[in-house]
ROSE-4610 file (N, C-alpha, C; in Angstrom, 1 decimal, always signed):
// ROSE-4610
residu = [M/M/M/K/K/K/T/T/T/L/L/L/I/I/I/L/L/L/L/L/L/T/T/T/L/L/L/V/V/V/I/I/I/V/V/V/I/I/I/G/G/G/W/W/W/V/V/V/L/L/L/F/F/F/R/R/R/P/P/P/I/I/I/T/T/T/Q/Q/Q/K/K/K/E/E/E/L/L/L/D/D/D/R/R/R/Y/Y/Y/N/N/N/N/N/N/K/K/K/K/K/K/N/N/N/R/R/R/P/P/P/N/N/N/L/L/L/D/D/D/L/L/L]
num = [1/1/1/2/2/2/3/3/3/4/4/4/5/5/5/6/6/6/7/7/7/8/8/8/9/9/9/10/10/10/11/11/11/12/12/12/13/13/13/14/14/14/15/15/15/16/16/16/17/17/17/18/18/18/19/19/19/20/20/20/21/21/21/22/22/22/23/23/23/24/24/24/25/25/25/26/26/26/27/27/27/28/28/28/29/29/29/30/30/30/31/31/31/32/32/32/33/33/33/34/34/34/35/35/35/36/36/36/37/37/37/38/38/38/39/39/39/40/40/40]
x = [-30.0/-31.4/-31.8/-31.4/-31.7/-31.1/-29.9/-29.1/-29.9/-30.4/-31.1/-32.4/-33.1/-34.3/-34.0/-33.0/-32.6/-32.1/-31.4/-30.9/-32.1/-33.0/-34.2/-35.0/-35.2/-35.9/-35.2/-33.9/-33.2/-33.3/-33.3/-33.4/-34.8/-35.8/-37.2/-37.4/-37.0/-37.1/-36.4/-35.2/-34.4/-35.1/-35.7/-36.4/-37.6/-38.3/-39.5/-39.1/-38.1/-37.7/-37.0/-36.2/-35.4/-35.8/-36.9/-37.3/-37.7/-37.5/-37.8/-39.3/-39.6/-41.1/-41.4/-42.3/-42.7/-43.7/-43.8/-44.7/-46.2/-46.5/-47.8/-48.2/-47.2/-47.5/-47.7/-46.9/-47.1/-48.4/-48.9/-50.2/-51.3/-51.2/-52.2/-52.2/-51.1/-51.0/-51.6/-51.3/-51.7/-53.2/-53.8/-55.1/-56.1/-56.8/-57.7/-59.0/-59.3/-60.6/-60.6/-59.4/-59.3/-59.3/-59.2/-59.1/-60.5/-60.5/-61.8/-62.4/-63.7/-64.4/-64.3/-63.5/-63.3/-64.1/-65.0/-65.8/-66.8/-66.6/-67.4/-68.5]
y = [-86.3/-86.7/-86.6/-85.5/-85.4/-86.5/-86.8/-87.9/-89.2/-89.5/-90.8/-90.8/-89.7/-89.7/-89.8/-89.2/-89.3/-90.7/-91.3/-92.7/-93.7/-93.5/-94.4/-94.2/-93.0/-92.7/-93.3/-93.2/-93.8/-95.3/-95.9/-97.4/-97.8/-97.1/-97.5/-97.3/-96.2/-96.0/-97.0/-97.4/-98.4/-99.8/-100.1/-101.4/-101.4/-100.3/-100.3/-100.5/-99.7/-99.7/-101.0/-101.6/-102.7/-104.1/-104.2/-105.4/-106.4/-107.7/-108.6/-108.7/-108.8/-108.9/-110.4/-110.8/-112.2/-112.5/-113.8/-114.3/-114.0/-114.0/-113.7/-112.3/-111.3/-109.9/-109.7/-110.4/-110.3/-110.8/-112.0/-112.5/-111.6/-110.9/-110.0/-108.8/-108.3/-107.2/-107.5/-108.7/-109.1/-109.6/-109.8/-110.4/-109.3/-109.5/-108.5/-108.4/-109.5/-109.6/-108.6/-108.3/-107.5/-106.0/-105.7/-104.2/-103.6/-102.4/-101.7/-101.4/-101.4/-101.1/-99.6/-99.3/-97.9/-97.5/-98.3/-97.9/-96.8/-95.7/-94.5/-94.4]
z = [+78.4/+78.2/+76.7/+76.1/+74.7/+73.8/+74.2/+73.5/+73.6/+74.8/+75.0/+74.2/+74.1/+73.3/+71.8/+71.4/+70.0/+69.6/+70.5/+70.3/+70.2/+71.1/+71.1/+69.9/+69.4/+68.2/+67.0/+66.9/+65.8/+65.8/+67.0/+67.1/+66.6/+67.1/+66.7/+65.2/+64.6/+63.2/+62.4/+62.8/+62.2/+62.3/+63.4/+63.5/+62.6/+62.5/+61.7/+60.2/+59.8/+58.4/+57.9/+58.8/+58.4/+59.0/+59.6/+60.1/+59.0/+59.2/+58.1/+57.9/+56.6/+56.3/+56.2/+57.0/+57.1/+56.0/+55.7/+54.7/+55.1/+56.4/+56.9/+56.6/+56.8/+56.5/+55.0/+54.2/+52.7/+52.3/+52.8/+52.5/+52.9/+54.1/+54.5/+53.6/+53.2/+52.3/+50.9/+50.4/+49.1/+49.0/+50.2/+50.2/+49.8/+48.6/+48.1/+48.9/+49.6/+50.3/+51.5/+52.0/+53.2/+52.9/+51.7/+51.3/+51.4/+51.8/+51.9/+50.5/+50.4/+49.1/+48.8/+47.8/+47.5/+46.2/+45.8/+44.6/+45.0/+44.2/+44.5/+43.4]
């Protein structure tokens, strides 16, 4: 059971870290209009 949980955790972490970054995600990240206003 412990092995199954660890294997699932490794797969999920690997998928999050190494998934291909799409152009849509890059555009959303680089869009300055969507950023919160942090002027204090």
